[in-house]
N, C-alpha and C positions, 0 to 999 in steps of 0.2 A: 549246648548251650550257656555260656558262661553266668553260674550263680552269682547272689550279691555275696556280700561278707554277712554273718551274721546279724539277723535285723534289728536297729534298735531305733531307728527313725522311724521305717517303715511300720505302719499299725497302728501309729500315736495319733490321737485325735487333735492335731498342731492346729491352732489358732490359721488363719490366711494371714500371710507374710505380709500384704500388701492389703488388709483389711482397717489398718489403723488411718492410711491415707487417704481410701476411699472415703470413709465416713468424714473425715476432714474435708473433703474438697480437694484433695495434693496431689491424685495419681490421676490424669490428665487423659480424660476421653479424645477421640479424633478432631472434635470441634472446637475443641478446650485447649490445643496445644496455643503456645504463645509465637503467635507472628506479626512482624511488623507492618504496618500499614495492609491491613488485608483488604481485597475488593470482596465482592457477596454475586452469587451466583443464583437467577430466578428462571426456571426452564421453562419454555410457553409448550402445552400438550394437546396434540391433535383432538380433535372434537370428532372425530370420524373414524370407523372400523377401519376402512379399506379407501385405496384410492388415491391419488396424488395433489400436492402442493402446488398451485395454478401461481398464486402471488403471495407476498408478505409486505403487507403497509406499515413500516417502521414510520412513517411522517409523522404519527399523532405523538411519537415520543420525545416527548422535548421539557425532558425533566433535565434541573442541573442534578449532576452526579452520576449520571447514565454515562459508564464508560465504553461500551463495546455493545454489541449486538449481532449475535450469531444466527445464520440463518444456515443453509445447503449450500447456498451461493456462494459465504464468505467464509465460510469458517475454514480451519486449516486441514488440510487432505491427509487423511489418516492411509497406512500404507497396507494394512491387512483386510478382507471382508472374508476371512475364513468362519468368524464367527459374527453369524449376520446380526446377531442380537446388539452387539457393540460396534454397529458401522451407524454412528448415529451422525445426525448432520452430513450426510455425503451423497445426499441423493434426495427427490421429490417426492419418493415413495413413501405411501403410509402404510403401514402394515396391522395396526390395533390400535383401539381408542386409547389415547393416553400415552403414545409415543411423542419423545421429544421432536419437534419440530423448529426449534428456535431458542435462545435463550439471552436472557440482557444479565449485561455484567455491568456492578453499582458500587457507588461508595459503601451504601448502607443496604442492608437486608431487606428494609422496610424502601426504599427507593427501586431494588430491583426486583421486588414483585408487582409494584404499583405499576411502573414501568412494563413488565410484561404483561398485562392485563391492558395495556394499551397496543399491544400487537395486534394487527389485524393477519387474518391468516384465510385466503380465499384456496378453497379444494374443489377439485374434481371427483365426485363420487362416486365409487362404484360398490356393485353389491359384495355384502361380505356372509361370511356363514361363521356363527358363533356358537352353535347348539349341539350338545354332546348327547347321542343319542344310540343304543346298540344296536338298534336295528339299519344303521346308516348301510348303503351298499357301498361305500366308499373307502372304508374302513380300511386299513393299511398296516401288513404288518412289520415292524420294526427289524432293524439288521441284530439288534442288541438291546438289552434292555440295562439299567442303570446297576453297576457300571458297564457290566461286560460279559453279564449273565447269559445263555442262550435265552432266546428269546419264545419258545416252545417246548415241551418235553415228554416224552412218552413212554413207558415205560409197562409191558405188558398188554392186554386187551381190556382198555376199559370198559368199553360200552359192553362186550359179552356178561364180564363180572355184576356191572351195576344190573343188567337183567335176570340177573339169577338170584342178585341177592335177597337176603330173607328178609333186609330192613332198608328200605331207602328214604334217601333226603335229594330235593330238589330244588332249589330256591336260589332268589337273586337279591344280593345286598347292593347297598347303593352309600356310599361317603362321597359328601361336598367336595367343593374346592374351598381350602382352607388357608389364611395368609398367617406367615411367620409373623409377629407382633414384639422383636424385642424392645425392651424398655429404651435403650441405644436406637435410636433413627440410624437409617444408611447414611453416612456421614466423611466426606473427602475436604483436605485444606491440600490444593496441588500449586506447586511451585515450579517454574522453567525458569534456570538460571543456571552460570557457567556450566551451560551443553547438559545438563543433567537436572532429570524431572524428579523431583520428591514429593511422596505421595503421604500426608499423616491420615490412614485410613482406619475404618471400623470394620475391620478383616476379622476369617477366621483362618488366613492365610496370607502373612507379609508376601512370602516367597511366589505362589500363586500369579498372587495380583500383580506382580513384579513381571514376571515371564509374559503373561497374557498383554499386559499392558504396553510392554514393549514391541512385544508382536504387531499391536495392533498401530502403534505409533511408529512403526519403523526404527527403532532403536536399541542399540545392544542392550541387554538386559545389565549390563554396570552402570550403564549410565540413569537407571531408576533405580532409586530408592523407597521402600515402603516402610512406614513407621506405625508399630498399632500394639504399644504396651498395653493399653485397657481397652477391653472391648464388653461394652454394655448387652450381651447375649448375640446370640446370633440366630441360633434352630437350625442351621444347614443354610440360611439365606446368604450369610455374610463367606460362605465357603467358597464364592468364585466371583468373578467380576460381574459389574451389571450396567447397565446404561450409563446409570450414574458417574461411574468412575470414566468411560470414556468420554461424556459431556466436562466432566472439569477438569482433564488433560487436555481436551481441546482448549478449555479456558486459556488454562495456564499458557499455553502455548499463543495463542493470540494478544497476553499481555503480559511478556518475558518480563522477568523479574520482580513479580508482584503476585505475592499468594490471593490464589481465589480459594473463599469457603462458599462450601454448597451442601447443606443437609437438607435429605429428603425428608419431607412432612408428611406424617402418617396418611394423607391421602395419595400422596404421591407413590408410595410404599406397597400400596395395593396394584401397582401397575408393571414398576419397572424392576420389585427385587426379589421375583418369583413368587413360588406359591404351590401348593401339594395340590397335585390333578385333580378334579372330581374321578369316582369310579363306579363302574359297573361291574359287580361281579357274580357268574354263574356260580353257583357250587354244588355236586351233585357227590354225594357219598352211598356207599355200599358198605354193608357189615353182613356180618351172621348172625344168626339167631343167639348169639351171646356177647354179639355188641366189638367182635374184630372187625376191624376193617378189611375189606375185600377191593373196595376201589373208591379212587377218589380223583375227579375233576374238576381242575378250578379254569377259571377262564372269565378273563378279567377286557375290559374297552376302556379304556381311558383316551383324554387328549393332548394334544401338542399343539405348537403353534407351527405357522407355515414359515417363520421367519427362522426359527434352527427347534430340530428336533429334540425331544426332551420324552423319554422313555421310563416310566416309572417299573421300578422289579416286582409289581402288588404281588403275584402267585407264589413268589419265589422261595417264600418261609415253607408253606405248600410241600415244595420236594423234600423237605429233610426233617417237617416235625415228627410225622407218624408211622407205625408200619403197615405200609396199605399196599400188596404186590403191586395191584394195576394202578396206576398214576398217569396222569396228565394235566399241564398245566400250560396257558395261552396267555398271549399278550395282542391287542388291536389296538391302532389309535385311530382318532378322531383327527384331521388335522385343519386348522380353523383359523380363524383370523382375531387371533388372541392372544396376550401376552404370553412370553415362554415361560413355562413350569418347572421348577428347579426342586431342589432337596428342602425339607421338611423333617425336621425330628425322627428321625428313623425311616425312612423314605423305603417304600414299597412294604416292610414289617408291619409297620401301623397299618393303613386301610386293609389289607391283606391279613392280618391277624384277626381282625375287627371279624370280617366274615369268615373266614376259617372257625372260629373258635366259636361264633355263634351257630352256626354250623352243627357243630360238634355238641354244642350243648341240645340242640335240636333232635339229633342222632341219640343224646342218652338217653332224652325222654321218649324217644320211638322204642328203644330198645326195655324201656324199663329199668336202666342204671344210674344210679350216680353218677352225676359227671366226672368226679374226680376217678370213682371207677373205670371208669371207661376209657380216658386218657391213659392210666396204670396199665391198662390193658394193651395198649396199642402203642406203647411205648418200646420204640426200636431201641434192639441192642448196637445197634452202629449205625451211622449214615447212611439213609436209605438211596440217597442220590449217586454218593461215590463209592461207599460202601467199605469207609475209614473207620479206623475205631474212633470213639469219643477222646479229644482232649480232656473231657471234663461234661458229661451233661450228668447231673442230678435232680433232673425233672421231678423225679415220684419221691426226691426229700424234699423237695421245695413244695408239692402239693401237701405232702404231710403234714411236715412242718408248720404250713398257713395253715391246714385244716385243724389244726391241736389250737393255734393260738387265735384262730378266727370263731372258734366255738362251731364248727361243719357240723359236728355229729348230734346237734338236737333239731339240726334241720328236716321239716316235713318234705318230703319230693313233692308232692302235689301243691299246684300253686293258689294263690289268691287265698290261702286259708287265717294267715296271721294278721291283725288287725291292732293299732293302738291307736284308741279313739274314730278320729275320721281318716285315717293313714292305714295303708295297705302295706304292707311290710316284706320285702324279698331277699334273698341272698344269693349272690352269683358267684363262679369262679370262671378263670380261663388263664391260658399258659402264653407265657412269654418266651420270647427268642432273639437274638441279636448275634451277626457273627462277630467274631474276634478278629480284627484286621491289625495287620503292623505293616505298613507300609516301608517299601525300600527307600532309601534315598536322604534319609535323616542322616545330619550330623553332628556332629558336637566337640568343642573344643574345651579343655582343662586345662589352667592354666594359677600357677600357685604364685602371689602376691607376695610384696615388701610387707604389707599388714598383716601376713601370718593366716590368710585365707584363701581358699580356692575359689576363681572365677570362672563360672561353667558358663560358656555361652551357645544358644542352641537360638536359632530363631521363630520358637514355638510363639503360639499365642493363648490366651488366658482370656477366652470369651466368658468368665464369671464363675466357673467349672472349678475355680482353685490349683489349676497347672500351677503358679508361681511356686506353692506349698508343697505340692505334692513331688516335684520336679528336684524339689530341694532336698525334700526328703529320701529322693531316690539316690540321690548324689553323696547326701552324706552317708548312707550305707555303703554305696559302691565305693567310696575313698576310705571307710572307717573312720571318720571323724565326726564331730558333734555338729548338730545342723545349724549353728551358730558361726562355725568354719567355713559355709558355704556361702556364695554370692554368684545370684542366679542375674543372669541374663538375655531376656527374650525380648521377641514382639518387635525385631527389626532384622527387613532384609539384608545387611550388612555384616549380621551373625550370620554364623553357619546355617546351610542349609536346613528346613525342617519341613516335615509334608502338611497340610492341612489339618485342622482341629476338627475334623468331623470320621462320622460312620465310627465315634467311637474309639477312635486308633489314637488319639494323640499322646496320650500317655506310655500305651503300648510302643508307640513308635519310638517318638523322644525319650523314652526311660532306659530304652533297649540300647540307644546312642550313647546315652549318658555314663550308663553301665560299660559299655566297650571303651567308652576313651576313659572309665576309671581304672577300667582291668588295664589298661596297656599304661595309663600313670605310675600306679602303681609294680607293675612288671618291670619298669624303668628307674623312677624316682625314690621306689620306696616308698618308710612311712616318715621319713624326714628331709622333705625335699627343699632345692635352695630354690630362692626368690627367682621366679622368671622362668622356672621349670614349666614344660607345657606338651600336651598329647592333644592327637585329632583321632577321632575314630566316626567311622561312617558304616550305618548298618546294610544290610539287604536283606531280601527275603528270607525268614527263620525256615530252617529246613523241615519243620513241623508241618509248615502247614501243605509240605507232600505227602506226607506220611499220617496225618491225624485229622479230623474234623473239627475244626474251633469255632467253636459256639457257646456263646453263655444261656441260660433258661431261668424261668421264673415262674411264679405263681401266682395272681391276681387276684385279692376278693372282695367282695363289696357287698357291701347293707346299702338297701334304698327302700325310702319311703314314699310312695304315689299319693296324692291326695283323692280321695272316692269321687268328691264332685269337681274340683276345679283341674285334674291331671298334672298339679305341680309336683316334681320331681325334685326330692333332695336324696342325698348321699350323706347318711352321718357318718359313718365308718369305713375305711379302707383299709386292705393289709396287702403287701407285697413282701415276698419270700424271694428271694435269688441266689442261684449259683453263677458267681463269677470269679471264681480265683481267688487271688489274695488281695484283699480292700487296704489300698494304698493308706488312705485318711479316713476313718471311720465318719470324723465330721464334715467332710464336704464331700465323702459316697453319699452319707446319709440325705446330703440336699440335693443332690444328683438323684435321687430314686425318688424320695415324696416327690422333687418337679415334676419329674416326668411324670407319676401320676398323677399329678394334680394337671398337667396338657391334657392325660389321657379323660379325665374326667370334664374338661373344659371341652374336650372333643367329641363326647358321649352327650351334654348336654345344650350345647351353646352352640359351639365356632360353625360360621356356615358362611362361606360368601355365596351371593346372591348374584346373577349373573342374567342383567336383560340380557336374552338374544338379540333381541331389534337392533338393540345400537352396540354391542359389544363390550359393555360397561358393566362395572360390578357396584350395585346400587348402592350398598351398605359400607364405603369404601372409607371408613372412619372407627375409631373405636367407642362411638356412639350407636353405631346401628350394627357393628360385627363384633357378638358379644363373646366375651371370654372369663373363662371362672374367675373370681372374686375372693377376699376373705369370708365372704359370710359364706360361699358355695364349700368350702375345704375348712371340715371341721375334723372329726380326727381321723388323719392318713399316716402308716407308721408303715417304714419297711426295716427289715431285717434282712440278711446273709447268712448263709450256710460257712462254716470256718473251713476256706477250699486253700490249695496252693494248687497251681496248674503248670506240673513240669514242662511242658510242649511251648506254652503260648508266648513267654518272654522271658528274660531274666527273673524278671521281680514276680513270677508267676501269677501276673493279675490278666484281668481281661475287662476290655471296656465297659464302662458303666450306663454313660451316658443318656444313651437312647432306651434302652430295654424298660427302665421306667415306665414309658409310655405304653407297649407294645402289650396288648392284652387287656389294658385298664378300661378301655371303650366297652368291650365285649364282657366282660366282668360286671360292667354296669347295666348294659343291654339283657345280660342272662338276668339278672337279679332283678330288673322290670318286669320280665316274663315271670318270674316266681312270686311278685307282688300280684299282680292283675292277671296273669294269664296269657297276655295280649303280647304278642311274638314283634317287635320293633325291628322290623331289618334295614332300616333308612336312618343314617345320620342325620341331624344331631335329633336326640329323643325330645320332643315337645310335646305339650300337654295336650296338644290337638290329636297328635297319633297314638295318645293311647284312650283317648273321650270316644274316640271311631270306633 
């Protein structure tokens, strides 16, 4: 693997390159891009969970300014129904409540919304099923779990090992449906003109949306351009196209030559923009008298949609986390009349490690061991699943450094002993892990300009993580020039191919392409290139992915206070220590780590989308009813990392950091709640009623 020149920019806490433009309102987000004479779209959504549209009455829509009303009877025809989620307005079928069944295009957003409210839809309602239960007789086994992991795995004789274990744990843990709520809602401006479809889209993957929508609309990918230089968060929900993209494209095709703006409302985002599936997880652990694991079984039930299958890889982390000679994991799906679940920050690892790390805490109590000591005793020397050596696993170092910084040594192992007035005080710990992904296919172009700056082009996405800055730092070091001599261009599918900003893979994948292009540039043009000098490069799967197990690890620590009378839970202190290879930019990295930890706190105490199975409807579908952590909930949160360089991961020696911060955070808080109260809460979120009961 080609190494960088001696780092001069990498490792510096540079301010965000685009930061000043953002705070001055000069960095346009999707809905803000200037277009001439835009029209506006507002959808009509199904009020039943399953059935057919029998009739649509638009006769009452007589508003001046209404340009078109689209239904399944008159909408342009799409070309491919391979992705049924995107088969919008193509038939009379209703698959879930909130599905788009019509849309109004008008001269102002107010007219479009008012007119959409006047469209009358008659349905033939059919019996629906929207209830997730682990005892359902019709659970199905998916072929694969996201993205391509084996559904079930087994090594050794788990049942025999459990039966003979000196210490056993057998518990069920649940996590609720959770919804991504980035600050910027999903939004698209669509324009069909000159035989080309242009989308200004809030997306984590301009090239991914281009490829998907070209196939759906029956266009050559060269006929589709997706522009997204600035994205206001996504947490995975913007990593793929959703029905709003298809509806915006239909609208543009219906009114050629005029741009159509479509931004989802917060309530609409709870239906058509994905969510984290609820899970029911049974975990059984067996250990010898010294606390060394002899058996581990992690069996998961979750939900998917009848429209399109998505199977979250909830138990996958248990396959690699600890040394247990007898292991089994499984995933089963309830296929329901509900919207399609999708990616949400660290899919799989986030809910799976909540259950696994609470179960491990319970095992530590049963064995009479400190939770950190139990984890250290079960730390595997190599990947338990593949047998490959770790590219870098320093979980033990994270646990020990975290314990030192947190003050773990003064902790009494018995629960419910420490009080501050009316508040019960407890501390908890949990481990974190996340894979190190480098996706093949990203390309980069470097060209030397007449202004004596290197122009680096790659169709990457910055979703608020700092990619603009980190990629510039990587390019500067790879070219051996100052940061000021690099001008980065990203966020456009007309730029060279870039993989998705997802799976914490962005900097690893795009940075590798930039380093490869810079290496080729230096070899051909030297350090004194002439104007117009240019080189391109594309990365393939790194060889290390076949020889080493590539993962990051971390340790999460939390202190909680639980009011003895009201059950109110506060988290005054959290600490995270992470092993994630070389850190490109400490300033933006710390923001990513503590952002993930804050989201884990939110998961632990607040977030829950409540499905009313009678109607197939999430009833708390806004930020008044769907609670997330706010400033008052976030007190003293800090994250640090071990000083490392991973020689196997990529040329920068880094590993992704966007998601590992959330993994394990909820478990650390749940374990701290037990330590404060002696009450073990196994169902998220942890609310006052659960500790008072």
